[in-house]
Each structure stands twice: as structure tokens, then as C-alpha cells.
DOSE-881462 format. One line per 4 residues: number of its first residue (from 1); their letters; for each residue y, x, z of C-alpha. Coordinates in pm, whole numbers, plus 32768, in hexadecimal, padded with zeros to 4 digits. Last residue first. Layout:
// residues N
NUM) a) Y,X,Z; ...;
This chain:
// residues 596
596) lept) C08F,E8F8,18D5; C21C,E8FB,18B1; C2C7,E9ED,1949; C30F,E9C8,1ACB;
592) atvy) C3FA,EAB0,1B55; C41E,EAC4,1CE4; C397,EC13,1D28; C452,ECA7,1C3B;
588) tgpa) C57F,EC4D,1CA9; C58B,ED42,1DDE; C4ED,ED11,1F25; C5CD,ED87,1FB4;
584) rals) C749,ED95,1F60; C78B,EDEC,1DFC; C811,EF0B,1D30; C86E,EFCA,1E66;
580) daph) C8AB,F139,1E9C; C8D3,F231,1FE4; C786,F184,207C; C78C,F20E,21DE;
576) rakv) C6CD,F353,224D; C699,F389,23B2; C6E1,F4D6,243C; C5AE,F5DE,2443;
572) mpgs) C461,F5D5,2500; C364,F6B0,249B; C26E,F69A,239D; C18A,F58B,22FC;
568) qeal) C036,F5C0,231B; C021,F59A,246C; C0E2,F476,2485; BFE4,F3ED,2379;
564) wagw) BEAB,F42A,2460; BF62,F382,258F; BFC7,F26C,24AA; BE62,F23C,243F;
560) rpww) BDE5,F206,2591; BF21,F127,25E9; BEC6,F05A,24B7; BD46,F03D,24D9;
556) sgkh) BD7C,EEF6,25B0; BCD5,EE89,26FB; BB82,EEDD,27A2; BAE5,F01D,2736;
552) ftas) B976,F046,26B9; B8F4,F1A0,268B; B81D,F22F,2571; B6C0,F2C1,256A;
548) klwa) B638,F145,24BD; B75F,F138,23DD; B74C,F284,2349; B5C0,F264,230B;
544) epeg) B60D,F114,2270; B71A,F1A6,2181; B606,F2A3,2102; B669,F416,2108;
540) avpa) B7A8,F4B5,2155; B8ED,F455,21DD; B8DB,F57A,22BD; B88E,F4F3,242E;
536) dnay) B9D1,F4D7,251E; B973,F33D,2500; BA6B,F230,2518; B9FF,F0AA,2526;
532) hgyk) BB0E,EFA9,2533; BB60,EE6E,2620; BBEF,ED28,25B7; BCE6,EC3D,266D;
528) dksp) BDBA,ED10,2767; BEE5,EC3F,26EC; BFE6,ED43,274F; BF1D,EE4C,269D;
524) pnii) BF77,EDA8,2534; BE3A,ED76,2448; BEBB,ED43,22FA; BDA5,EE1C,225E;
520) gaih) BC9E,ED62,22DE; BD17,EC06,229A; BD57,EC67,213F; BC27,ECF0,2093;
516) gses) BB4D,EC62,21D0; BAE9,EC78,233E; BAA5,EDB5,2429; BB2A,EEF7,23C7;
512) llft) BA76,F018,233C; BB31,F178,2370; BAF0,F2B3,228E; BB92,F40D,22B8;
508) kdks) BB6A,F52E,21C8; BBCC,F67F,21AF; BB24,F76A,20BF; BB9B,F67D,1FA0;
504) gmqk) BAC5,F687,1E67; BAA1,F524,1E58; B923,F4BA,1E5F; B91F,F442,1FB1;
500) ignf) BA66,F353,1F84; B999,F2A1,1E5D; B870,F271,1F2C; B922,F1F0,2049;
496) sgkw) B9FE,F0BF,1F6A; B892,F062,1ED0; B826,F053,204E; B95A,EF92,20A2;
492) haih) B94C,EE7A,1F95; BA7E,EE59,1EBC; BAAE,ECED,1E7C; B9EC,EC44,1F81;
488) dtec) BA50,ED05,20B4; B973,ECAF,21EC; B999,EE09,2264; BACC,EE7F,21FA;
484) aiac) BB3F,EFDC,219A; BC17,F0CF,21F8; BC3C,F232,2140; BCF3,F367,21B3;
480) vplk) BD06,F46C,20D2; BD85,F5E8,20E8; BDA0,F678,1F87; BC92,F6DF,1E95;
476) vdsl) BC67,F5AC,1DAD; BBEC,F680,1C5E; BA8D,F622,1D07; BAD0,F49D,1C95;
472) svpr) BAF2,F515,1B2D; BBE1,F523,1A31; BBCC,F523,18B3; BCFE,F5AF,17D8;
468) cfvq) BD94,F4BE,16DC; BECB,F476,17BA; BDDF,F3E2,18BF; BC80,F3D3,1832;
464) fqgk) BB43,F32B,18F0; BA1C,F424,18C2; B9DE,F4CD,1A0F; B8BF,F3E6,1A6B;
460) afgd) B964,F361,1B9C; BA8E,F322,1AD2; B9E8,F27C,19B0; B92C,F17F,1A46;
456) qqcl) B8E0,F0E4,18F7; B90C,EF80,1957; BA05,EF7E,1A76; BAB1,F0BC,1A1B;
452) grly) BAB7,F0F1,1892; BA80,EF6E,182A; BB32,EE96,1922; BC65,EFAF,1972;
448) evam) BC72,EFCC,17FD; BC78,EE56,17D2; BD77,EE09,18C3; BE3C,EF14,1847;
444) rapl) BE41,EE9E,16DE; BEA8,ED40,173F; BFA5,ED8D,1843; BF4C,ECD6,199B;
440) ntgd) BFD5,EB92,1A0E; C075,EB57,1B71; BFF9,EA7F,1CA3; C0A1,E9AA,1D71;
436) gnwf) BF90,E8C8,1DE1; BEFC,E9BD,1ED1; C065,EA05,1F78; C071,E899,1FC9;
432) lldf) BF1C,E8A7,2058; BFB4,E9BD,214D; C0D5,E900,21B6; C021,E7C3,2216;
428) appa) C110,E680,220C; BFC3,E5B9,21B9; BF88,E4C8,2088; BFD9,E384,20A5;
424) eglm) BEB1,E2A6,20D2; BE2C,E194,2025; BCEE,E170,20B4; BC16,E195,1F59;
420) yski) BCEC,E256,1E92; BDAC,E35C,1F8A; BCB0,E359,20AE; BB85,E35F,1FC8;
416) apty) BC1A,E434,1EBD; BC95,E55A,1FEF; BB1E,E529,2057; BA8C,E570,1F09;
412) ildn) BB5C,E668,1E56; BBD1,E78F,1F46; BAE6,E764,2079; B9C2,E6E8,1FDD;
408) srly) B9E1,E7B8,1E7D; BA1C,E90D,1F3F; B9BC,E9CB,1E1D; BA34,E8CF,1D3A;
404) sftr) BBAC,E8F2,1DB5; BB82,EA4F,1D20; BB42,E9AA,1BC6; BC2D,E8B7,1BE7;
400) smff) BD4C,E998,1C49; BD04,EA74,1B18; BCF6,E966,1A22; BE4B,E8D4,1A9D;
396) rsli) BEEE,EA35,1AA6; BED7,EA4E,1932; BE49,EB6F,1888; BF76,EBCF,17B3;
392) gdre) BFB8,EBEA,1618; BF57,EA78,1603; BE5A,EA9A,14D1; BDE2,EBFB,1527;
388) tqre) BDC6,EBB5,167D; BCC1,EA73,1635; BC0A,EB54,1549; BBD2,EC66,165E;
384) igdv) BB9D,EB5A,1789; BA82,EADB,16B9; B9E5,EC36,1675; BA1F,EC62,17EB;
380) fdnn) B968,EB05,1859; B838,EB3A,1791; B840,ECB5,17A6; B7EE,ECB8,18F4;
376) lfvg) B8CB,ED04,19E2; B90A,EBA6,1AAC; B7CA,EBD9,1B58; B83F,ED1B,1BE9;
372) vegp) B956,EC81,1CAD; B844,EC59,1DC9; B80E,EDDD,1DDB; B877,EEB8,1CF1;
368) dsfd) B74D,EFA2,1CEC; B793,F0C9,1C07; B8E8,F07C,1C2B; B94E,F1A0,1CD3;
364) tltt) BAB5,F199,1D08; BACE,F054,1DDB; BC03,F04F,1ECF; BC2E,EF75,200A;
360) ffta) BD70,F042,2077; BD6B,F19B,1FFD; BE4A,F2A1,20A6; BEAB,F3D1,1FE5;
356) tkvt) BF38,F528,207F; C018,F640,2007; C0A7,F5A5,1EA9; C173,F676,1DEE;
352) edga) C06A,F7A1,1DAF; C08B,F79E,1C3F; BF81,F8AA,1BB4; BF55,F7DE,1A79;
348) kqlh) BDF8,F797,1AE2; BE26,F72F,1C31; BF48,F645,1BC5; BE3F,F584,1AC4;
344) altl) BD54,F564,1BDD; BE66,F4D9,1CBB; BED6,F3E3,1B99; BD5D,F367,1B86;
340) gltt) BD44,F326,1CFA; BE84,F29D,1D01; BE13,F190,1BF1; BCE6,F143,1CE3;
336) gaic) BDB8,F126,1DFE; BEB1,F025,1D27; BD57,EF4B,1CE0; BD2C,EF31,1E57;
332) ygva) BE6A,EFB5,1F0D; BEEA,F12D,1EEC; BFBA,F1F3,1FD1; C05B,F33C,1F8C;
328) niqk) C0F8,F453,2068; C22E,F50A,1FE9; C26E,F67E,1F6C; C3A8,F735,1F0D;
324) egti) C491,F676,1FD8; C5FF,F637,1F92; C5D7,F4DE,1FE4; C651,F42D,1EB9;
320) rrve) C5CF,F50F,1DC7; C47C,F535,1E5A; C474,F3A8,1E63; C4E2,F39D,1CF5;
316) amar) C3D6,F49A,1C89; C2C0,F3CB,1D27; C326,F27F,1C8F; C32D,F32A,1B59;
312) lygd) C1DD,F3A4,1B64; C13D,F277,1BDC; C1F8,F181,1B21; C28C,F1F5,19D1;
308) riyd) C163,F304,1995; C05C,F25A,1A36; C081,F0F8,19F0; C0FD,F161,187C;
304) dmat) BF95,F244,1879; BED2,F0E4,18CF; BF62,F05A,17B6; C070,EF66,1756;
300) gays) C02D,EEF1,15ED; C055,ED7D,166C; C18A,EDA3,1720; C23B,ECD1,1654;
296) adpn) C171,EBCA,16AA; C1D9,EB90,1804; C1CD,EC87,192A; C222,EC48,1AAD;
292) vwsv) C2BF,EDC3,1B03; C24B,EE62,1C19; C2D1,EE82,1D61; C2B8,EFE4,1DD0;
288) vflt) C2C7,F018,1F58; C394,F157,1FEE; C372,F1A3,2159; C43A,F29D,223A;
284) fgqd) C344,F2A6,2352; C3B3,F296,24D7; C2A1,F18A,2541; C38B,F076,251C;
280) viwk) C396,F0A0,239D; C21D,F09F,23B2; C22C,EF5F,246E; C323,EEBE,2396;
276) ilsn) C241,EEF4,2258; C0F0,EE83,2306; C1BD,ED3B,2355; C0D4,EC60,243B;
272) apkl) C1EA,EC02,2529; C319,EC39,244E; C2AF,EB36,232F; C1DA,EB49,21FE;
268) dmvy) C222,ECCC,21B1; C0ED,ED81,2143; C080,EC52,208F; C1D6,EC7A,1FD3;
264) fkni) C16F,ED75,1EE0; C0FE,EC73,1DED; BFAF,EC3B,1D44; BEFC,ECE1,1C44;
260) wppf) BFE2,EDF4,1C44; BF49,EE7D,1D5F; C059,EF24,1E75; C09C,F078,1E21;
256) illp) C12D,F10C,1F7E; C21C,F242,1FA7; C22C,F315,20D3; C354,F3F7,212F;
252) tkhv) C306,F54C,21CF; C3F0,F5A5,22BC; C393,F4A4,23D8; C4C0,F3CA,244C;
248) kett) C5CE,F3F7,2548; C6A4,F2F0,25C3; C5A7,F1D4,259B; C5D3,F092,24F0;
244) ptyq) C5E6,F10B,23AB; C646,F04A,2266; C55C,F02A,2175; C550,F0D0,2010;
240) ilel) C4CE,EFCA,1ED5; C459,F071,1DA8; C470,EF57,1C77; C372,EF76,1B78;
236) mrnr) C30B,EF7C,1A20; C431,EF4E,196A; C4EE,F038,1A27; C587,F011,1B92;
232) yvve) C617,F0F9,1C7A; C6A9,F0E9,1DD6; C636,EF78,1E4B; C6CF,EF54,1FA6;
228) gptt) C629,EEF0,20E9; C613,EE24,220A; C4C4,ED67,2250; C4CD,EC09,21DC;
224) aink) C3A6,EBD6,2116; C38D,EA72,2191; C457,E97C,2224; C59F,E9D3,2131;
220) gvqf) C533,EAE5,2040; C409,EA3A,1FAC; C446,E8B9,2006; C341,E7FE,20A2;
216) adkd) C2EF,E680,211E; C339,E60F,1FBD; C21D,E683,1F2F; C12F,E5F1,2007;
212) altv) BFD3,E6B8,2023; BE9E,E6AD,1F57; BEF7,E60B,1E2A; BDA5,E5BF,1D75;
208) lldg) BD78,E64A,1C15; BD11,E554,1B1E; BD92,E597,1984; BE56,E496,18DD;
204) qnae) BF8A,E581,18C3; BF5A,E5F4,1A45; C089,E55B,1AC4; C034,E405,1A15;
200) idrv) BEB6,E41A,1ABB; BF4B,E485,1C1C; C00F,E359,1C36; BF28,E261,1BA2;
196) lnel) BE2F,E2D9,1CA5; BF51,E29D,1DC5; BFAB,E15B,1D23; BE25,E0F1,1D45;
192) gqvl) BDF4,E14C,1E90; BF30,E083,1EF5; BEB1,DF52,1E49; BD48,DFB6,1F09;
188) sagd) BE03,DFBB,204F; BEBE,DE73,1FFB; BD80,DDC1,1FEC; BDA8,DCC9,20F2;
184) teva) BE04,DDDD,21CB; BCE8,DDCA,22CF; BBF6,DD7A,21CB; BC48,DEAA,2116;
180) kela) BC43,DF6C,222A; BAE5,DEFD,228A; BA65,DF4B,2107; BB08,E08D,211D;
176) epnt) BA61,E0FA,2263; B917,E074,2200; B901,E13D,20C2; B7D1,E0AB,2002;
172) glfn) B889,DF93,1F34; B9B1,E0AC,1F08; B8EA,E1C5,1E60; B92A,E316,1ED4;
168) tpsf) B896,E2FF,2055; B735,E2AD,1FA9; B722,E3FE,1F36; B6FB,E41E,1DB1;
164) mdvi) B7E3,E53E,1D85; B743,E60F,1E8C; B608,E606,1DE0; B697,E653,1C81;
160) qktf) B75C,E786,1D18; B611,E7E3,1DCA; B551,E7FC,1C8E; B673,E8C5,1C08;
156) yevr) B653,E9D1,1D00; B4E7,E9E4,1D06; B4B2,E9FD,1B89; B5E3,EB02,1B82;
152) krda) B550,EBC4,1C91; B400,EB92,1BF6; B45D,EC2E,1A85; B4FC,ED57,1B3B;
148) pdls) B3AD,ED83,1BF1; B2A8,ED43,1ACC; B210,EC20,1AD8; B088,EBFB,1ADB;
144) eldg) B06E,EBE3,1C51; B119,EA70,1C55; B0EC,EA36,1DCC; B253,EA17,1E30;
140) vans) B273,E8F3,1D14; B16C,E835,1DB0; B1E4,E877,1F30; B355,E802,1ED8;
136) iaea) B2E1,E6CC,1E07; B201,E66A,1F31; B314,E6B9,2036; B413,E5F6,1F65;
132) nmqy) B330,E4B5,1F3F; B2E4,E4D5,20C2; B442,E4E3,210D; B485,E3CB,2012;
128) qqkl) B374,E2F2,20B8; B417,E32E,2219; B56D,E2DD,21C0; B520,E1A6,20FA;
124) ynff) B43E,E13B,2242; B54B,E187,2312; B631,E098,2252; B54E,DF7A,2242;
120) phte) B4D5,DF80,23B7; B626,DFCC,2447; B637,E0A1,2557; B635,E209,24DB;
116) wlpn) B716,E1D5,23AF; B7CC,E0E3,244D; B86E,E1E8,2546; B931,E26D,2433;
112) qfrr) B8E2,E3DF,240E; B7F7,E3F6,22E4; B8A1,E509,221B; B88D,E5F4,235B;
108) dkpn) B72D,E608,233D; B64E,E608,2462; B4DB,E677,2446; B3F5,E559,23D9;
104) pdpp) B300,E4D7,24EE; B38B,E379,24DE; B2C3,E261,259A; B2CF,E129,250E;
100) akfe) B407,E06A,24DA; B476,DF39,25C1; B4AD,DDC9,2595; B368,DD79,2642;
96) gkal) B29F,DC2B,25F1; B15E,DCFF,2646; B111,DCFC,24D8; B244,DDA0,248B;
92) tqqa) B1E4,DED7,2556; B07F,DEB9,2494; B125,DEB8,2369; B20C,DFE5,2386;
88) evyh) B0CC,E0AB,2424; AFF2,E048,22DF; B101,E0A4,220F; B127,E1EC,22B5;
84) kltk) AFDA,E23A,22AA; AFDC,E1EA,2128; B0E5,E2DF,20EC; B02E,E3F5,21AD;
80) gwys) AEEB,E3E0,2129; AF71,E3C3,1FC9; B03C,E4EC,1FCE; AEF8,E5BD,2073;
76) vqhe) AE27,E529,1F53; AF2C,E5A6,1E59; AF3F,E6F9,1EEF; ADC2,E712,1F21;
72) vvka) AD96,E695,1DC0; AE73,E7B9,1D28; ADB9,E8B7,1E1A; AC5B,E82E,1D8C;
68) pnsv) ACD8,E85F,1C19; AD1C,E9A4,1C12; ACE9,EA45,1AAE; AD48,E900,19F3;
64) meaf) AE2C,E86A,1AD0; AEC5,E9AF,1B0C; AEF8,E9DC,19B2; AF8E,E869,198F;
60) waaa) B099,E8B0,1ABD; B0EA,E9E2,1A11; B121,E941,189D; B209,E827,196E;
56) akmy) B2D0,E933,1A1C; B2E6,EA0E,18EA; B359,E8C8,1810; B449,E873,193C;
52) vdpa) B50A,E9B7,1904; B4CC,E9CD,179A; B5B4,E88E,1798; B711,E954,17BB;
48) pghl) B7A5,E94D,1906; B8D2,E86C,193F; BA19,E7E3,18D6; BAA9,E920,1855;
44) apdv) B990,E93B,1759; BA23,E7F7,16A4; BB47,E8A9,1616; BC8E,E7F7,1682;
40) qrrq) BD24,E6AB,15DA; BE37,E647,16DE; BE0E,E509,1783; BF1D,E423,1736;
36) tlat) BE2E,E2E3,16ED; BDD9,E2ED,1848; BF32,E292,18CF; BF63,E190,17FC;
32) tlrk) BDFF,E0F7,187A; BE6B,E14E,19F2; BFB3,E09C,19B4; BF07,DF4B,1941;
28) slee) BE23,DF6F,1A8C; BF59,DF83,1B2E; BFD1,DE2F,1ACA; BE6C,DDAB,1B0F;
24) vkal) BE70,DE3A,1C4F; BFC4,DDA6,1CA7; BF48,DC35,1C61; BE16,DC8E,1D41;
20) nanl) BF06,DCE3,1E4D; BFD5,DB91,1E25; BE7C,DADA,1E3F; BE21,DBA1,1F6B;
16) rdlr) BF99,DB5E,1FFF; BF76,D9D9,1FC2; BE28,D9D3,204C; BE8F,DA8A,2182;
12) ekte) BFD8,D980,21A3; BED9,D85A,216C; BE0C,D8EB,2282; BF3A,D903,2382;
8) ptnd) BF9E,D7AF,2309; BE4A,D6F9,2395; BD83,D67F,226E; BC3C,D72E,22B6;
4) ettm) BC46,D694,240C; BC04,D53A,2368; BAD4,D5C5,22CB; BA9E,D63B,2155;
């Protein structure tokens, strides 16, 4: 230690470092305790069955035997790139230059810190990782003996493993985290460990990254604030009627069914991007369903219960309250799938309650379920069925984790780095707050949905039963409008298109919004952010052909849909104000939090 090392400032920093190390020891004890509280869950919920990897290994060995030249070519190419990079790095250092060699790799958002480009060590790690990732991806992509379904799963889970091992995900190889740890004398790591322990304690020993500041928002106070009243309630739902903002409204009321896998207020986060407020401002009498967040007492609740006590009951109440014989209906995501089942049932029963239907990001044909299909094989679904038999529900924890892995870099690794390595507080972001405010699903209904609709594709095949009678897509005969999203990772747009084209309706409109499952729908005109595609041609043939001949329009699809809906909603009448109130909007079900 030199004389300069004994300055008061150095001693003060050393004291802070020692204090932080003591905090780390105390937090480690809390972490150990939290991990002992982990729930015993079915192993299938933690990852795919071993046969996924066995099939990949068997395919690779078969490739090596049948076409060894291609395998060797892959390896030689990888070795060549790796060796060339090593030599270039050595040559640069031999010149006495503290800089990285040329970096031909594409830009990657994970490597934004300048040191990944300029520092020889970190740039070497980054380039080697990217070469490894490319080699693995190419090797898996060339496994010709795998059938398409197995190939999709192998490619997906291989990518998950590759992403997990990114050098950004480890403290010792993350320059930003190391710099901050030094700058703060270890305080950032202490705060990061605090954040980690907090998340594990909050999830009963499991890890689920907190994406947003939970104290920054309060439902009904600074989000979900559009005025309205709960006008009906049963064990399945609360029905909200929103207060009109225009003197006159269209005669036919509108009823929205949001997905019960999340809460409805994604459509009402704040006034500037509230779809609910926008619809009311266009002169529609709007009703929205707020689903119950079920606990174990709902274990035996079936899809038929959702249709009878949810869809049909809500429709009947809207007709009673407004005095109208017909309504227009909207279904979002999984609620759109079930709206389709309900409409098919009503058609068979000769019931004309619903005048038109709109589907937001809805799959009804599951022959190709898209990215989410990797979680729909028996290894996962069998595990879900066993777990729900024990719990009575499919916990929101497992659903949130599963959907997060569809965008793992955005929803798992990047937030984890910021929270646990950099010690940052979660952001005050309303959309991410909503994303973390999930709901449970009743055990029976969850399995019926996964087995009958997702795995067996029962609606498209005309085999799924509603009240003991099979229904099919061809039974949906009323005018429909569907909005899908171009980069949707949950309900891919081509699958949505294929379901709509099989419906029996003569009047079909299909719109394709830019962006994904949420941002493509919650896309207010005032933002002028994402455009959309429209096409006057029939919703038929291949989705790629429809898109090729479609016209791109700048700005939100909301006004185009609003004009379509207005044409279907009759003349203007005096605005209808909620006459009765069980509670102010957003109601009580939306804030209920049953135990996991």
C-alpha cells in the first residue's frame, strides 16, 4: 500500500466496500431462506422433456453418418473464423495497441456498452460468443432428418440455451456491471442482491423478474381511470358500462371480452393511449367484461361455464340495459377464440343476438400455433394437467414465465441484468406493470383449452363441443373484422388469417397492424407510430398472397375499424348513461389477488 492509498478518501471507500460486503453476507442468508420456500411443482413445468435433446442428438449423429462432408464443413468454417479472430486479436496486441481487431458481426442490442467494441477483452468475448451462436444455429438448422414440429422445438430451445449463455448475463463478463460495481464500491451489487431476494421471496422461492415499479401505479387511480360503473356482477365477471362523452351514440351497443389470462385494463392504461376512452369518444355505448381472478374454488369451472355465465350472460345484460335486440362484440386473444365458439353456438341455436364480431389477435385455427406451439406438446401439457389437478388452478406465475420466454432477452435477461447486476429499480412503466399483474385460470377450463383447441385443433376441425354439440369455424356466419399484428409472438398473424378465412361469414375484413401482440393493438392515432395493411380482396387463399396485394397505410388502424363499426351500429340516439352501479369502474374483480 502506498502513501497515496492511505488518504481519507481511500479509507472511506474501503469502509464502504467492507460494509457492503457485510450486507452481502446478510442478504445471502435471506436468499438461502427464500429458496427453501420454493414450491414443489411438476418437473415438466421447468422445461421440455429430454426427448427433445435426444432427437436433436440422434439427428446430428445421423447427419454425421449420412453426410459427413457437411458436418466437417460446418466445423472447419467455425474453426477458421475462430482461429482468424484469435490471430487478429494477438496481432493487434503485439503492436502495443490497446484496441479490438475488426468486428464484422451484426449489431446486437445486448452489447450496447462501448467497451464491447473498444476493449480487447470484452470485444474478444463478444465476437467468440457470436461465432459460437452462429455455429450452433447453423448446425441445428441443417438437421434434415428432423420432422418440422421437432425441428421448431429444437431450434427454439437451442436458441434459449444460446441466449442464456450470453456474456452479458454474467457479472464477470459484463463490463457495465463491473464498472458500476467499482464506481459504487459494491453498492450496486448489494442493491442487486436486494432486488433478487425480493423477487424470490415474492414468488415463494421461484424467480420471476419484477418488470415494473409496483408502487408507481394504482388501478383506478392513475391507470384504468375512464369513468364508468359496474352494472352487473356474477361469479365469473363484472360488467362495466362506460359513461358517454358525446350527446348522441350509435344505436347498437358494443361489448368487449378481454382475455382472462390478463386483466382488461391494458385497453385503459392512461387517457392518451386508452382504447376504451377512444371508443367512448367516438360515440359508442361501450360495455367491457372484467373477469374474475379465480382461486382453487373454481377448479371445476369449464369452458361451457365461461360461455354460459360469461359470454351469454354479459350479452343478455347489455341487451336488457340498453333495450336493444342486437349487440356488436369484440374478443381479444383467447377471449376472441371463445367468442368464436359462442357465435358458432348461437348460429346453431338460431340466435341473432350478435350483429357483428371483431377479433383482436385471435387464433381459431391451431394447425400452426406459431412460436407458442413449442409449449403445446404433451411434455408440457401433461405437466400442466398434473399440476392443476393438485392446485385447482393454472397459476399466473407459470403462464407469465412461459410467455416471458417467448421474448427472453427483452422480458427476462435484460431486466434481470438491470435489476440484479446494476442494482437499478424497476421502471415506472404502465404496460410492464400490467404485464406483471396476471390472473389464474381454472384447472378444468385451462386443460380443455389446451387439449381441445390448441392440441386437437377442435374448432377448425368441427369437433370442439359447446354444451355437448360440436361447433366449427364455418358456423360463424355474421360480419366479422379481424385485427392481427405483424410481429405477434403469441397469436401469429398468418394463423389468425387462416382461422378467419375458414369462417362462414360472407362479409370479412382483415387488418394487419405493425408491431406485436400488445403494441400493435394499443396503437392510438395520436401517436402516429405503427401503420397497418388493408386489402379489399377476399380473405381467402394464402396469407402471404393477401399481404403482397395489400395496401400499407400510415398510422393506427383504429379509425378504419371505427368507420367499419359505425356502419354496423345503426343511427345515432340519445346517449345512454349507466343507471345502476355496484361499484365505480374499474370495479373490484380487477384488483382481487387470490393466492397462487
